[in-house]
C-alpha positions as CSV (number, residue, x, y, z in Angstrom):
1,M,-30.1,-1.2,-81.4
2,S,-32.3,1.2,-83.4
3,S,-35.2,3.1,-81.9
4,E,-37.6,0.4,-83.3
5,R,-38.8,-2.3,-81.0
6,P,-38.4,-5.9,-82.2
7,I,-41.6,-7.9,-82.5
8,L,-42.0,-11.6,-83.4
9,I,-45.0,-12.5,-85.5
10,V,-45.9,-16.2,-85.6
11,D,-48.7,-17.0,-88.1
12,D,-49.0,-19.5,-91.0
13,D,-51.2,-17.1,-93.0
14,R,-48.6,-15.5,-95.2
15,A,-50.8,-12.6,-96.4
16,L,-51.9,-11.7,-92.9
17,R,-48.3,-12.0,-91.5
18,E,-46.9,-9.8,-94.3
19,T,-49.6,-7.2,-93.9
20,L,-49.0,-7.1,-90.1
21,A,-45.2,-6.8,-90.6
22,E,-45.7,-4.0,-93.2
23,Q,-48.0,-2.0,-91.0
24,L,-45.9,-2.4,-87.9
25,T,-42.8,-1.4,-89.8
26,M,-44.5,1.6,-91.4
27,D,-45.5,2.8,-88.0
28,G,-41.8,3.5,-87.4
29,S,-41.7,2.1,-83.9
30,F,-41.1,-1.5,-84.6
31,T,-38.9,-4.0,-86.4
32,V,-40.5,-7.4,-87.3
33,V,-39.3,-10.9,-87.5
34,E,-41.7,-13.5,-89.0
35,A,-42.2,-17.2,-88.4
36,D,-44.8,-19.4,-90.1
37,T,-44.6,-22.4,-87.7
38,L,-43.9,-23.0,-84.0
39,A,-40.6,-24.7,-85.0
40,A,-39.5,-21.6,-86.9
41,A,-40.5,-19.4,-83.9
42,S,-38.5,-21.6,-81.6
43,S,-35.5,-21.2,-83.8
44,R,-35.8,-17.4,-83.9
45,L,-36.1,-17.3,-80.1
46,A,-33.0,-19.5,-79.7
47,E,-30.8,-17.4,-81.9
48,E,-27.8,-15.9,-80.2
49,D,-28.6,-12.4,-78.9
50,A,-32.2,-12.8,-79.9
51,R,-34.5,-10.5,-78.0
52,F,-38.1,-9.6,-78.7
53,E,-40.2,-7.1,-76.8
54,A,-43.5,-8.8,-77.7
55,I,-44.8,-11.8,-79.6
56,I,-47.9,-11.9,-81.8
57,L,-48.9,-15.5,-81.9
58,D,-51.6,-17.4,-83.8
59,V,-53.5,-20.1,-82.1
60,G,-53.8,-22.5,-85.0
61,L,-50.4,-23.4,-86.5
62,P,-49.4,-26.4,-88.7
63,D,-47.2,-27.9,-86.1
64,G,-49.1,-27.3,-82.9
65,D,-51.4,-25.1,-80.7
66,G,-50.2,-21.6,-80.0
67,R,-51.6,-21.7,-76.5
68,D,-49.4,-24.7,-75.7
69,F,-46.4,-22.9,-77.1
70,C,-47.2,-19.8,-75.0
71,A,-47.4,-22.0,-71.9
72,R,-43.9,-23.4,-72.8
73,L,-42.5,-19.9,-73.2
74,R,-43.7,-18.9,-69.8
75,K,-42.3,-22.1,-68.3
76,N,-39.0,-21.3,-69.9
77,G,-38.9,-17.8,-68.3
78,I,-39.9,-15.7,-71.3
79,K,-42.1,-13.0,-69.9
80,V,-42.5,-10.5,-72.7
81,P,-46.1,-9.7,-73.8
82,V,-47.8,-12.3,-75.9
83,I,-50.9,-11.3,-78.0
84,M,-52.8,-14.3,-79.4
85,L,-54.7,-14.3,-82.6
86,T,-57.6,-16.7,-83.2
87,A,-60.5,-17.3,-85.4
88,A,-62.6,-18.4,-82.4
89,D,-63.5,-15.9,-79.8
90,D,-65.9,-17.7,-77.5
91,E,-65.3,-17.4,-73.8
92,V,-63.9,-20.8,-73.2
93,D,-61.3,-20.3,-76.0
94,V,-60.3,-16.9,-74.6
95,V,-60.0,-18.2,-71.1
96,R,-57.8,-21.1,-72.2
97,G,-55.5,-18.7,-74.0
98,L,-55.2,-16.4,-71.0
99,E,-54.6,-19.3,-68.7
100,A,-51.7,-20.4,-71.0
101,G,-50.0,-17.0,-70.2
102,A,-51.2,-14.8,-73.0
103,N,-51.6,-11.1,-72.2
104,D,-54.3,-10.4,-74.7
105,Y,-56.5,-12.2,-77.1
106,V,-57.6,-10.7,-80.5
107,A,-60.2,-12.5,-82.7
108,K,-59.9,-12.5,-86.5
109,P,-60.8,-10.6,-88.5
110,F,-59.5,-7.6,-86.6
111,R,-58.7,-4.0,-87.3
112,L,-55.0,-3.3,-87.6
113,A,-55.3,-0.1,-85.6
114,E,-56.9,-2.0,-82.8
115,L,-54.1,-4.6,-82.7
116,L,-51.5,-1.9,-82.8
117,A,-53.2,-0.1,-79.9
118,R,-53.4,-3.3,-77.8
119,L,-49.7,-4.0,-78.6
120,R,-48.7,-0.6,-77.3
121,V,-50.8,-1.0,-74.1
122,Q,-49.1,-4.3,-73.4
123,L,-45.7,-2.9,-74.0
124,R,-46.3,0.0,-71.6
125,L,-47.6,-2.4,-69.0
126,F,-44.6,-4.6,-69.3
127,E,-42.2,-1.7,-69.1
128,S,-43.8,-0.9,-65.7
129,S,-43.7,-4.4,-64.4
130,E,-40.9,-6.0,-62.3
131,D,-40.2,-8.4,-65.2
132,A,-38.9,-5.7,-67.6
133,V,-35.1,-5.9,-67.9
134,F,-32.9,-4.0,-70.4
135,T,-29.2,-4.2,-71.0
136,I,-27.3,-0.9,-70.8
137,G,-23.6,-1.3,-71.2
138,P,-22.3,-3.5,-68.4
139,Y,-25.5,-3.1,-66.5
140,T,-28.9,-4.8,-66.4
141,F,-31.6,-2.2,-65.9
142,R,-34.8,-2.9,-64.1
143,P,-36.9,0.3,-64.5
144,A,-39.7,-0.7,-62.2
145,M,-37.3,-1.3,-59.4
146,K,-35.2,1.8,-60.3
147,L,-32.2,-0.5,-60.2
148,L,-29.0,-1.1,-62.2
149,Q,-27.0,-4.2,-61.6
150,E,-23.4,-4.8,-62.7
151,P,-23.0,-8.6,-62.6
152,L,-19.2,-8.6,-63.2
153,K,-18.6,-6.5,-60.1
154,N,-21.5,-7.8,-58.1
155,R,-22.7,-4.2,-57.8
156,R,-26.2,-2.7,-57.4
157,I,-26.9,0.9,-58.1
158,R,-30.1,2.5,-56.8
159,L,-31.6,5.2,-59.1
160,T,-34.0,8.0,-58.3
161,E,-37.3,8.0,-60.2
162,K,-36.1,10.7,-62.6
163,E,-32.8,9.0,-63.2
164,A,-34.7,5.8,-64.1
165,A,-37.0,7.7,-66.4
166,I,-34.1,9.4,-68.1
167,L,-32.4,6.1,-68.8
168,K,-35.5,4.4,-70.0
169,F,-36.3,7.2,-72.5
170,L,-32.7,7.4,-73.8
171,Y,-32.7,3.6,-74.2
172,R,-35.8,3.8,-76.3
173,R,-34.1,6.3,-78.6
174,V,-30.8,4.6,-79.2
175,P,-28.8,5.3,-81.3
176,K,-30.3,8.8,-81.8
177,P,-29.5,11.7,-79.4
178,V,-32.4,13.2,-77.6
179,P,-32.5,17.0,-77.4
180,R,-32.4,18.5,-73.9
181,Q,-35.8,20.1,-74.1
182,E,-37.5,16.9,-75.4
183,L,-36.0,14.8,-72.6
184,L,-37.0,17.4,-70.1
185,N,-40.6,17.4,-71.4
186,E,-40.7,13.6,-71.4
187,V,-39.4,13.2,-67.8
188,W,-40.8,16.2,-66.1
189,G,-43.8,17.1,-68.3
190,Y,-44.5,20.6,-69.6
191,N,-43.6,22.2,-66.3
192,A,-42.6,25.8,-66.9
193,S,-40.8,26.0,-63.5
194,V,-38.3,23.2,-64.5
195,T,-35.4,24.3,-66.7
196,T,-32.7,22.4,-68.6
197,H,-30.4,23.1,-65.7
198,T,-32.5,20.7,-63.7
199,L,-31.9,18.1,-66.4
200,E,-28.2,18.8,-66.5
201,T,-27.9,18.3,-62.8
202,H,-29.6,14.9,-63.0
203,I,-27.4,13.9,-65.9
204,Y,-24.4,14.9,-63.9
205,R,-25.5,12.8,-60.9
206,L,-26.4,9.8,-63.1
207,R,-23.0,9.9,-64.7
208,Q,-21.4,9.8,-61.2
209,K,-23.2,6.5,-60.7
210,I,-22.7,4.7,-64.0
211,E,-19.5,6.1,-65.7
212,T,-16.1,4.7,-65.0
213,D,-14.8,8.3,-65.4
214,P,-17.7,10.7,-65.1
215,T,-15.5,13.6,-66.5
216,H,-15.1,11.6,-69.8
217,A,-18.5,9.9,-70.3
218,T,-18.5,6.9,-72.6
219,L,-21.9,5.5,-71.9
220,L,-24.2,8.5,-71.4
221,V,-22.7,11.0,-73.9
222,T,-23.5,14.5,-74.9
223,E,-24.3,15.0,-78.6
224,N,-25.9,17.6,-80.8
225,G,-27.3,19.6,-78.0
226,G,-28.7,16.6,-76.2
227,Y,-27.8,13.2,-74.8
228,R,-27.7,9.6,-76.0
229,L,-26.7,6.2,-74.7
230,D,-23.7,4.9,-76.6
231,L,-24.5,1.2,-76.9
232,P,-23.4,-1.6,-79.2
233,T,-25.8,-1.9,-82.2
234,E,-26.4,-5.6,-81.3
235,H,-27.3,-4.9,-77.7
236,V,-31.0,-5.7,-78.3
């Protein structure tokens, strides 16, 4: 995985789709996969190891209604945020989209900055929900529950609030290492009374929970004056 977050854009308007993809990619926080039909979107979602953190979905597509597609996604257990795009923004249309399982509804034409802001809001909300699940090595990580599960060993590991926050931030930055001070500021805020020793203590305790041999860490490693998660590049 890179630090960018994978987004699926489904829209048959090539110019709009490419503009959205370009803007999201230029932002530096996202990678984009495009689809111009519901069939193409289904194929993308069915690919081995496919994982998207959000879907931007047009209502009117050549092979069907995006709202019906969204409803099928929800029925099939896909819970990532879905932002619907539509040329119609009357109340009935919006309600229908939300009832289909969409998280937000944006009427065309829209400002790219507004769409990006709404996307970030939905991603933050999803991360805090019980539905958010990430793969970290042999574990499935549920940040909202502060829980790691190791299916092969049928093991559950409870995390403290700070441990879960550390893992979530390191996951977002894979494969880059995060300097100690940056990680400290992110998890504890700019609190002058908290030192890097506090962070090191939490890293030590976290390694005791997740490493096979905590004295020779292979998952949560020290690098370039900071820490990173050593995960396969295809883990997203």
